[in-house]
Each structure stands twice: as structure tokens, then as C-alpha cells.
BAFI-3210 file (N, C-alpha, C; in Angstrom, 3 decimals, decimal comma, padded with zeros to 6 digits):
// residues 171
n [1|2|3|4|5|6|7|8|9|10|11|12|13|14|15|16|17|18|19|20|21|22|23|24|25|26|27|28|29|30|31|32|33|34|35|36|37|38|39|40|41|42|43|44|45|46|47|48|49|50|51|52|53|54|55|56|57|58|59|60|61|62|63|64|65|66|67|68|69|70|71|72|73|74|75|76|77|78|79|80|81|82|83|84|85|86|87|88|89|90|91|92|93|94|95|96|97|98|99|100|101|102|103|104|105|106|107|108|109|110|111|112|113|114|115|116|117|118|119|120|121|122|123|124|125|126|127|128|129|130|131|132|133|134|135|136|137|138|139|140|141|142|143|144|145|146|147|148|149|150|151|152|153|154|155|156|157|158|159|160|161|162|163|164|165|166|167|168|169|170|171]
n.u [-008,622|-009,583|-010,555|-013,356|-012,634|-009,804|-009,634|-010,870|-008,994|-006,761|-007,760|-008,076|-005,391|-004,418|-005,957|-004,996|-002,361|-002,829|-003,844|-001,754|-000,550|001,753|003,739|005,458|004,016|005,472|006,625|004,329|003,332|005,377|005,060|002,613|001,031|001,299|003,362|005,354|006,096|007,058|009,278|009,543|010,880|010,371|011,702|011,399|008,820|006,525|004,686|002,090|001,747|002,535|004,790|006,603|008,977|009,704|011,444|011,664|012,773|014,886|014,931|015,191|012,529|011,063|011,923|011,486|011,374|013,513|015,170|014,680|012,749|009,594|006,596|004,134|004,815|005,620|003,197|001,609|002,760|002,505|-000,226|-001,847|-000,764|-001,446|-004,151|-003,911|-002,601|-004,616|-006,572|-005,306|-005,139|-007,809|-009,773|-012,504|-013,701|-014,402|-011,934|-010,491|-008,492|-009,216|-008,335|-005,397|-002,591|000,235|003,405|005,996|008,991|011,725|013,775|013,465|016,110|017,355|017,143|014,229|012,973|010,061|008,608|006,519|004,580|002,444|001,109|000,341|-001,428|-002,930|-004,123|-005,696|-007,455|-008,813|-010,021|-011,750|-013,464|-014,587|-015,952|-017,803|-019,200|-019,055|-017,515|-014,551|-012,266|-009,306|-006,227|-003,118|000,381|003,190|006,469|008,970|012,362|015,496|018,576|020,595|019,660|017,885|014,594|012,403|009,812|006,644|003,730|000,224|-002,248|-005,506|-007,773|-010,788|-012,593|-014,967|-018,024|-018,456|-020,308|-021,308|-022,775|-022,576|-023,912|-022,666|-019,943]
n.v [-018,129|-014,917|-013,428|-011,317|-009,343|-009,172|-008,293|-005,801|-004,561|-004,483|-002,832|-000,539|000,043|000,639|002,893|004,562|005,039|006,366|008,838|010,180|012,871|014,323|012,736|011,984|011,211|009,173|007,906|007,080|005,224|003,296|002,448|001,217|-001,697|-004,278|-003,536|-002,610|-004,987|-006,278|-004,806|-002,670|000,169|003,475|005,093|007,305|009,681|011,616|014,501|014,615|012,017|011,437|010,190|007,443|005,466|002,421|000,343|-003,135|-005,461|-008,321|-011,083|-013,634|-014,071|-013,076|-014,538|-017,104|-020,715|-021,082|-019,039|-016,548|-013,463|-013,772|-014,043|-013,279|-011,354|-009,282|-008,733|-007,947|-005,517|-003,969|-003,807|-001,701|000,783|002,360|002,868|004,361|006,579|007,573|008,179|010,299|012,150|012,393|013,087|012,122|010,088|006,557|004,185|001,322|-001,577|-003,257|-005,120|-007,034|-007,640|-009,613|-009,964|-012,003|-011,553|-011,865|-013,426|-012,333|-011,622|-010,079|-007,272|-005,435|-002,665|-000,919|000,822|003,436|005,612|008,344|009,829|013,117|013,083|010,763|011,469|013,616|012,292|010,614|012,560|013,745|011,584|011,164|013,581|013,355|010,839|010,159|008,073|006,029|003,767|003,284|001,906|001,217|001,070|-000,503|-001,352|-003,662|-003,312|-004,886|-004,988|-004,927|-003,264|-004,246|-004,788|-006,864|-007,595|-006,895|-004,978|-004,613|-002,655|-002,266|000,075|000,821|003,679|005,193|006,890|007,696|005,356|004,127|001,374|-001,536|-004,259|-005,528|-005,373]
n.w [014,621|015,467|018,526|019,271|021,059|020,785|018,171|018,388|020,050|018,365|016,315|017,822|018,441|015,905|015,268|017,292|016,452|014,041|014,812|015,907|015,232|015,608|014,771|011,762|008,520|007,383|009,619|011,030|009,187|009,289|011,904|011,911|012,897|011,267|009,464|011,107|012,348|010,109|009,656|007,849|006,085|005,419|002,826|001,189|000,934|-000,494|000,508|-000,584|-001,341|-003,905|-004,704|-003,525|-001,727|-000,360|001,781|001,977|004,069|003,572|005,494|008,064|008,660|006,487|004,352|001,894|001,442|-000,298|000,327|-000,682|-001,106|000,297|-001,455|-000,359|001,532|-000,128|-001,421|000,768|001,573|-000,756|-001,148|000,352|-000,456|-002,910|-002,232|000,142|-000,914|-002,583|-000,669|000,570|-001,534|-002,317|-000,120|002,012|000,679|000,427|000,201|-001,198|-001,875|-004,809|-006,658|-006,971|-008,764|-009,303|-010,689|-010,629|-011,731|-011,411|-008,905|-005,537|-004,150|-002,242|000,077|-000,753|-002,649|-002,766|-005,379|-005,934|-007,819|-008,323|-010,784|-012,156|-014,319|-013,913|-011,477|-012,341|-014,101|-012,299|-010,638|-012,507|-013,083|-010,551|-010,234|-012,289|-011,952|-009,301|-008,481|-008,910|-010,462|-010,545|-011,919|-010,672|-011,303|-009,948|-008,705|-007,434|-006,577|-006,591|-004,621|-006,509|-008,422|-010,291|-011,503|-009,827|-009,291|-010,608|-010,196|-010,373|-009,146|-008,468|-007,356|-005,589|-005,502|-003,732|-002,740|000,731|002,575|000,352|-001,245|-003,066|-004,780|-006,741|-006,755]
ca.u [-009,719|-009,402|-011,741|-013,827|-011,843|-008,473|-009,831|-011,103|-007,726|-005,929|-008,344|-007,779|-003,978|-004,292|-006,521|-004,088|-001,223|-003,266|-004,124|-000,518|-000,190|003,103|004,617|005,347|003,287|006,443|006,765|003,047|003,284|006,318|004,560|001,399|001,477|001,866|004,600|006,345|006,580|007,803|010,466|009,671|011,456|009,984|012,899|010,946|007,365|006,084|003,556|000,834|001,847|002,746|005,925|007,103|009,913|009,648|012,318|011,160|014,006|014,956|015,492|014,752|011,064|010,495|012,470|010,799|012,231|014,701|015,971|014,310|011,624|008,291|005,658|003,099|005,345|005,567|001,787|001,111|003,215|002,001|-001,689|-002,509|-000,086|-002,280|-005,355|-003,514|-002,332|-005,915|-007,202|-004,633|-005,489|-009,264|-010,378|-013,961|-014,172|-014,003|-010,994|-010,011|-007,952|-010,207|-007,645|-003,950|-001,947|001,670|004,212|007,327|009,804|013,033|013,722|013,773|017,254|017,942|016,112|013,549|012,415|008,821|008,540|005,158|004,446|001,066|001,331|-000,727|-002,425|-003,823|-004,902|-006,697|-008,458|-009,625|-010,831|-012,821|-014,424|-015,310|-016,872|-018,852|-020,031|-018,929|-016,664|-013,463|-011,591|-008,025|-005,229|-001,774|001,496|004,312|007,426|010,021|013,710|016,489|019,744|021,431|019,009|016,977|013,201|012,125|008,372|005,777|002,432|-000,912|-003,154|-006,728|-008,494|-012,159|-012,830|-016,424|-018,505|-018,679|-021,655|-021,648|-022,928|-022,922|-024,014|-021,989|-018,479]
ca.v [-017,173|-013,886|-013,095|-009,956|-008,461|-008,927|-007,481|-004,432|-004,035|-004,174|-001,641|000,577|000,411|001,260|004,232|005,330|005,462|007,299|010,158|010,769|013,825|014,851|011,852|012,152|010,147|008,077|007,169|006,415|004,049|002,300|001,956|000,433|-002,999|-005,260|-003,058|-002,582|-006,368|-006,613|-003,963|-001,831|001,493|004,423|005,805|008,578|009,801|012,989|014,909|014,276|010,602|011,306|009,295|006,835|004,348|001,725|-000,831|-004,368|-006,207|-009,778|-011,646|-015,009|-014,121|-012,746|-015,425|-018,368|-021,893|-020,936|-017,931|-015,311|-012,760|-014,421|-013,247|-012,733|-010,117|-008,260|-008,392|-007,249|-004,129|-003,274|-003,717|-000,448|002,018|003,216|003,297|005,456|007,749|008,110|008,806|011,592|013,045|012,537|012,828|012,085|008,893|005,237|003,648|-000,018|-002,362|-004,112|-006,206|-006,948|-008,596|-009,612|-010,709|-012,242|-011,747|-012,325|-013,719|-011,241|-012,194|-009,069|-006,315|-004,895|-001,320|-000,696|002,106|003,842|006,993|008,727|010,993|014,116|012,679|009,813|012,241|014,362|011,341|010,211|013,722|013,897|010,489|011,422|014,699|012,911|009,722|009,955|006,926|005,775|002,492|003,364|000,851|001,754|000,146|-000,333|-002,445|-003,843|-003,332|-005,531|-004,152|-004,809|-002,317|-004,913|-004,974|-008,285|-007,828|-005,841|-005,059|-003,787|-002,544|-001,540|000,506|001,307|004,934|005,316|007,790|007,034|004,787|003,480|-000,075|-002,138|-005,710|-006,038|-005,258]
ca.w [014,632|016,481|019,299|019,034|021,912|020,223|016,969|018,854|020,559|017,204|015,688|018,713|018,287|014,583|015,407|018,137|015,631|012,995|015,367|016,419|014,184|015,805|014,008|010,312|007,827|007,234|010,885|011,310|008,309|009,820|013,190|011,703|013,410|010,334|008,853|012,180|012,494|008,894|009,705|006,660|006,289|004,382|002,382|000,638|000,874|-000,728|001,349|-001,256|-001,716|-005,347|-004,903|-002,296|-001,807|000,919|001,810|002,581|004,316|003,468|006,728|008,307|008,702|005,177|003,313|001,622|001,618|-001,145|000,829|-001,376|-000,494|000,229|-002,243|000,508|002,113|-001,168|-001,622|001,956|001,572|-001,949|-001,112|000,741|-000,845|-003,770|-001,512|001,032|-001,760|-003,016|000,498|000,776|-002,640|-002,446|001,194|002,047|-000,032|000,914|-000,778|-000,859|-002,976|-005,466|-007,347|-006,880|-009,663|-009,063|-011,647|-010,086|-012,935|-010,934|-007,471|-004,619|-003,442|-001,352|000,486|-001,929|-002,491|-003,504|-006,074|-006,272|-008,279|-008,626|-011,637|-012,217|-015,317|-013,229|-010,496|-013,100|-014,585|-011,146|-010,245|-013,504|-012,884|-009,304|-010,485|-013,201|-011,486|-007,855|-008,180|-009,853|-010,218|-011,264|-011,779|-010,476|-011,523|-009,021|-008,836|-006,443|-007,120|-005,738|-004,325|-007,707|-009,319|-011,227|-011,102|-009,624|-009,198|-011,117|-009,523|-010,783|-008,009|-008,809|-006,158|-005,739|-004,787|-003,673|-001,680|002,021|002,667|-000,930|-001,187|-004,361|-004,722|-007,939|-006,627]
c.u [-009,505|-010,698|-012,124|-013,015|-010,479|-008,565|-010,054|-009,820|-006,812|-006,441|-008,041|-006,326|-003,733|-004,798|-005,575|-002,906|-001,658|-003,525|-002,883|000,067|001,193|004,137|004,410|004,542|004,190|006,490|005,470|002,913|004,171|005,829|003,254|001,760|001,995|003,212|005,716|006,946|007,381|009,099|010,667|010,251|011,040|011,219|012,556|009,430|007,021|004,846|002,217|000,787|002,026|003,917|006,356|008,038|009,956|010,513|011,653|012,371|013,849|015,646|014,899|013,230|010,470|010,961|011,611|011,795|013,521|015,598|015,693|013,078|010,315|007,307|004,561|003,542|005,248|004,123|001,244|001,533|002,615|000,495|-002,208|-001,932|-000,926|-003,553|-005,033|-003,237|-003,640|-006,669|-006,601|-005,069|-006,985|-009,947|-011,902|-014,552|-013,746|-013,125|-010,500|-009,425|-009,043|-009,538|-006,146|-003,360|-000,439|002,357|005,630|008,254|011,242|012,892|014,079|014,879|017,972|016,800|015,504|013,056|011,198|008,837|007,093|005,175|003,011|001,159|000,092|-001,794|-003,432|-004,699|-006,003|-007,818|-009,390|-010,547|-011,999|-013,888|-015,240|-016,324|-018,055|-019,774|-019,957|-018,089|-015,603|-012,801|-010,266|-007,126|-003,842|-000,738|002,625|005,311|008,384|011,352|014,637|017,672|020,689|020,809|018,034|015,576|012,956|010,633|007,626|004,376|001,447|-001,895|-004,325|-007,456|-009,895|-012,300|-014,326|-016,825|-018,659|-020,116|-022,103|-021,715|-023,324|-022,946|-023,272|-020,472|-017,926]
c.v [-016,192|-013,660|-011,653|-008,964|-008,153|-008,100|-006,033|-003,792|-003,642|-002,912|-000,400|001,011|001,080|002,690|005,116|005,850|006,527|008,698|010,844|011,714|014,433|013,955|012,104|010,999|008,942|007,221|006,451|005,157|002,946|001,695|001,167|-001,021|-004,012|-004,825|-002,914|-003,973|-006,820|-005,810|-003,126|-000,475|002,373|005,254|007,189|008,563|011,275|013,269|014,513|012,820|010,417|010,384|008,741|005,679|003,726|000,472|-001,971|-005,265|-007,722|-010,277|-013,033|-015,136|-013,940|-013,664|-016,677|-019,523|-021,820|-019,784|-016,597|-014,696|-013,501|-013,504|-012,618|-011,449|-008,984|-007,787|-007,571|-005,786|-003,348|-003,005|-002,319|000,830|002,883|003,715|004,454|006,728|008,396|008,759|010,179|012,600|013,354|012,217|012,834|010,902|007,638|004,637|002,288|-000,681|-003,273|-005,331|-005,970|-008,047|-008,477|-010,510|-010,802|-012,553|-012,177|-012,619|-012,474|-011,687|-011,216|-008,280|-005,773|-003,487|-001,216|000,715|002,366|005,311|007,230|009,999|011,885|013,767|011,715|010,548|013,031|013,478|010,912|011,354|013,915|012,818|010,696|012,547|014,244|011,857|009,463|008,758|006,771|004,453|002,475|002,161|001,497|000,670|000,519|-001,441|-002,474|-003,940|-003,982|-004,581|-004,022|-003,888|-002,933|-005,028|-006,471|-008,583|-006,626|-006,070|-004,128|-003,828|-001,662|-001,197|000,986|002,557|005,192|006,327|007,010|006,556|004,076|001,966|-000,561|-003,641|-006,351|-005,968|-006,323]
c.w [015,777|017,236|018,988|019,845|021,330|018,944|017,359|019,355|019,405|016,517|016,510|018,554|016,942|014,647|016,225|017,348|014,639|013,537|015,934|015,379|014,381|015,131|012,518|009,720|007,639|008,477|011,255|010,455|008,869|011,137|013,075|012,005|012,378|009,753|009,877|012,345|011,275|008,798|008,439|007,048|005,123|004,044|001,837|000,571|000,687|000,108|000,739|-001,751|-003,222|-005,665|-003,557|-002,625|-000,422|000,838|002,581|002,807|004,127|004,732|006,947|008,339|007,300|004,058|003,142|001,772|000,799|-000,699|000,157|-000,717|-000,760|-000,496|-001,416|001,198|001,102|-001,378|-000,449|001,990|000,409|-001,884|-000,771|000,165|-001,793|-003,066|-000,569|000,251|-002,216|-001,864|000,762|-000,289|-002,711|-001,111|001,098|001,291|000,718|-000,175|-000,301|-002,099|-003,512|-006,102|-007,260|-007,754|-009,484|-010,080|-011,083|-011,259|-012,613|-009,446|-006,680|-003,686|-002,514|-000,725|-000,803|-001,619|-003,389|-004,073|-006,470|-006,665|-008,745|-009,465|-011,734|-013,249|-014,700|-012,225|-011,190|-013,620|-013,452|-010,731|-011,206|-013,325|-011,612|-009,485|-011,337|-012,596|-009,991|-007,489|-009,268|-009,467|-010,991|-010,986|-011,728|-010,739|-010,573|-009,320|-007,648|-007,166|-006,094|-005,496|-005,520|-008,755|-010,303|-010,645|-010,953|-009,620|-009,753|-010,554|-010,193|-009,629|-008,418|-007,518|-006,522|-004,876|-004,871|-002,612|-000,371|002,083|001,397|-000,739|-002,583|-004,200|-005,893|-007,825|-005,741]
res [m|h|s|t|g|s|f|r|a|m|r|s|s|i|h|s|i|s|v|l|r|f|l|s|a|r|r|r|f|e|l|f|p|p|y|f|l|m|r|v|k|v|l|a|l|n|e|d|w|s|s|t|r|i|r|l|p|l|n|w|v|s|a|n|a|a|g|n|m|f|g|g|y|q|a|s|l|a|d|p|v|p|a|l|a|c|l|k|r|f|p|g|y|r|v|a|t|k|k|l|e|i|d|f|i|r|v|g|s|s|d|l|v|l|h|f|d|f|d|e|a|m|a|g|q|i|a|a|e|l|a|e|s|g|k|s|t|p|c|f|k|m|h|y|v|r|s|d|g|k|i|c|t|q|i|k|n|t|v|a|i|r|p|k|g|y|v|s|h|h|e]
***
């Protein structure tokens, strides 16, 4: 259990990184404490977050007992990416992961690259829903690719985009 002081310190360090505008979005993402410790590397990141590729290294910390990529590492990296993309595209809303589904179809036996693409059709659908009801709950599909080019993990990430201050007792 973390003390309130250590939680505040962590929140402060996260805020400190987010305001360092002289750093690129790529570098700020890599310096975010959990991802810095995981040694992720942003290989590609469009300014509008419409497409990103992030390498998740396989090493002694990220390997499971069989020597393959630990599923929790994959989930931790995949969790915020669509939410961050939505925050970039739709500022002024509260965005959070609502549901994360992971299908491990092959072992992650090498470094993995997360592939995320936010197409214009999805952006248009979200914009229409926000204009109509003030909220949207889109589902994004992503995947991890091994160094041999094979997809090893497929992910569905549903995010909740809500007005700031929105409170629902049903979500």
C-alpha cells in the first residue's frame, strides 16, 4: 500500500513530465515513469496520434517463467494508448479505458511492437456522438507484432469519452 505522500510525489513527477513541452510527445511518453522503467521506445508517433508504433523490449524483467513476454506488460502498455489519442483529438473531455480485451494468439518470444491506428472514420463517428450526446464509447483494435513479423497479440480497448465532471453511477 502506497502512502499518500508517495502517491502525491508520483503524481507530481507525472505532471512535471507532461508540462515539459520542449520535449517531443514521443520523449514525454518514454519518460512517463512506468514506461521508462519498462524501457519502451516510441518508434513512430503522428502528431495527431492517428498512428503509433511502440517497441516493448523482451528482457529479464518483462519475461514470464517460460521466457516469453509477460501478458501484464503487454496490457500495461496497450491500456492508455487509445485514451491518449482521444485526448489529443478531443481535448476538453475526460477519457479513460473502460474495457481491455487481450487475445494471446502466439507467444511473445521477442521484442514486440504495438501497432495502433486511429482512422478518420472512427474519429468522425466519435465527433458525431460527442456532438449529439456529449459522450462516446469507441472500441479500438490494436496488435503486437513479434520480430519475425507475426502478430502475437490482438487487443480491443474500449474507452469512455465523457465531459469533464461527468459522473455516472452505471459505468
